[in-house]
C-alpha positions as CSV (number, residue, x, y, z in Angstrom):
1,M,0.0,0.0,0.0
2,N,1.2,3.5,0.7
3,D,4.4,4.3,2.7
4,T,3.9,7.5,4.6
5,S,6.8,7.2,7.0
6,G,8.3,10.5,8.0
7,T,5.5,12.6,6.4
8,I,3.4,13.4,9.5
9,A,4.6,15.9,12.1
10,E,4.3,14.6,15.6
11,S,3.8,17.9,17.5
12,A,0.5,18.5,19.4
13,A,-0.8,15.2,18.0
14,D,1.5,13.1,20.3
15,P,-1.3,11.6,22.5
16,F,-3.2,10.7,19.3
17,L,-0.3,9.0,17.7
18,D,0.8,7.3,20.9
19,A,-2.7,5.9,21.3
20,S,-2.7,4.7,17.7
21,R,0.5,2.8,18.4
22,E,-1.5,1.0,21.2
23,G,-4.5,0.3,18.9
24,R,-6.7,3.0,20.5
25,L,-8.4,6.0,18.9
26,L,-8.3,9.2,21.0
27,A,-10.0,12.5,20.7
28,A,-9.4,15.7,22.6
29,E,-12.2,16.4,25.1
30,C,-12.9,19.9,26.6
31,R,-13.4,19.5,30.3
32,A,-15.4,22.8,30.4
33,C,-18.0,22.1,27.7
34,L,-17.4,18.3,27.0
35,H,-16.9,19.0,23.3
36,L,-14.9,16.2,21.6
37,F,-12.6,17.3,18.8
38,L,-9.9,16.2,16.3
39,P,-7.2,17.1,15.6
40,F,-5.8,17.5,19.1
41,G,-5.1,21.1,20.0
42,P,-4.4,23.2,23.1
43,V,-7.7,25.1,23.0
44,C,-11.3,24.0,22.6
45,P,-12.7,25.2,19.3
46,R,-16.2,25.6,20.8
47,C,-15.6,27.5,24.1
48,W,-11.9,28.4,23.9
49,S,-11.1,26.7,27.2
50,I,-7.6,25.5,27.7
51,N,-8.7,22.7,30.1
52,I,-8.3,19.8,27.6
53,G,-8.3,16.1,28.3
54,Q,-8.6,13.0,26.2
55,R,-11.3,10.4,25.6
56,E,-11.0,7.0,23.9
57,L,-13.4,6.5,21.0
58,S,-15.0,3.3,19.7
59,G,-13.5,3.6,16.2
60,A,-17.0,3.2,14.6
61,G,-18.3,5.7,12.2
62,E,-19.5,6.3,8.7
63,V,-18.2,7.9,5.5
64,A,-19.5,11.5,5.5
65,T,-17.9,12.4,2.1
66,F,-15.0,11.1,0.1
67,T,-12.9,11.4,-3.0
68,V,-10.9,8.9,-5.0
69,Y,-7.4,9.9,-6.0
70,R,-6.4,8.5,-9.3
71,Q,-3.3,10.6,-9.8
72,S,-0.4,10.3,-7.4
73,Y,0.8,13.6,-5.9
74,H,3.5,12.0,-3.8
75,P,5.7,9.0,-4.6
76,D,4.6,7.2,-1.3
77,F,1.0,7.0,-2.4
78,S,-0.1,4.4,-4.9
79,V,-3.3,5.1,-6.8
80,P,-6.2,4.7,-6.7
81,Y,-6.9,5.4,-3.0
82,V,-9.9,6.8,-1.1
83,L,-9.6,9.8,1.1
84,A,-12.7,10.3,3.3
85,L,-14.2,12.5,6.0
86,I,-15.2,10.0,8.7
87,A,-18.1,10.9,11.0
88,L,-17.3,9.0,14.2
89,V,-20.3,7.9,16.2
90,E,-19.2,9.9,19.2
91,G,-19.4,13.1,17.2
92,P,-15.9,14.2,15.9
93,R,-15.0,13.9,12.3
94,M,-11.6,13.0,10.9
95,I,-9.9,12.7,7.6
96,S,-8.5,9.2,6.8
97,N,-8.2,6.6,4.1
98,V,-10.8,3.9,3.4
99,I,-9.0,0.6,3.0
100,D,-10.0,-3.0,2.2
101,C,-12.7,-1.8,-0.2
102,A,-12.6,-1.1,-4.0
103,P,-12.9,2.6,-4.5
104,E,-16.0,2.2,-6.6
105,L,-17.8,0.5,-3.7
106,V,-17.3,3.3,-1.2
107,R,-20.5,5.3,-0.5
108,I,-21.6,8.2,1.6
109,G,-23.2,6.8,4.8
110,M,-21.2,3.5,4.5
111,P,-20.5,2.2,8.0
112,V,-16.7,1.9,8.8
113,T,-14.5,0.9,11.6
114,V,-11.0,1.8,12.5
115,R,-8.0,-0.4,11.6
116,F,-4.6,0.5,12.9
117,V,-2.0,0.1,10.1
118,P,1.8,0.4,10.7
119,R,3.5,2.9,8.4
120,G,7.2,3.3,9.1
121,D,7.5,4.7,12.7
122,L,3.8,5.4,12.9
123,V,0.6,3.4,13.3
124,L,-2.2,5.2,11.4
125,P,-5.9,4.9,12.1
126,L,-7.4,4.0,8.7
127,F,-11.0,2.8,8.1
128,A,-12.5,-0.3,6.6
129,P,-16.1,-1.2,5.8
130,D,-18.0,-2.5,8.8
131,S,-20.5,-5.1,7.9
132,S,-21.4,-6.3,11.4
133,P,-25.1,-7.0,11.8
134,T,-25.5,-4.4,14.5
135,R,-24.1,-1.6,12.3
136,N,-25.6,-2.6,8.9
137,P,-28.7,-4.7,9.3
138,E,-30.1,-6.7,6.4
139,P,-33.4,-5.4,5.1
140,Q,-36.4,-7.3,6.4
141,G,-39.2,-7.9,3.9
142,E,-40.3,-5.5,1.2
143,N,-40.5,-1.7,1.4
144,P,-44.1,-0.5,1.3
């Protein structure tokens, strides 16, 4: 797949990247207004509080929107690949790749779940289709 080693700055995102190495997805949580947000930052984007903590997320979400890259803009990225805005069930949204799915099968609203994939010194949270029965029930009977 794509080798993105050395291309991501590890500044304020350290807790996020450290958790990813452990197979956990974290968001920043404002202790003043309880707003969850990504990427990590020193100030809540909702209330401007500097009282920021962390909260572990389930890793479940859905594709809010996406694009398929068919031209490579960096030698580490092989095409085609899907870049998506993932709406996590807890509320935050994050940009990531959709993997383990042909690009033509990705759809807005498609349930996805996080997969932690090693890339050089990093472990990146990427998303794969989630076909578990509780997330994507089979239709029952005919539509009226």
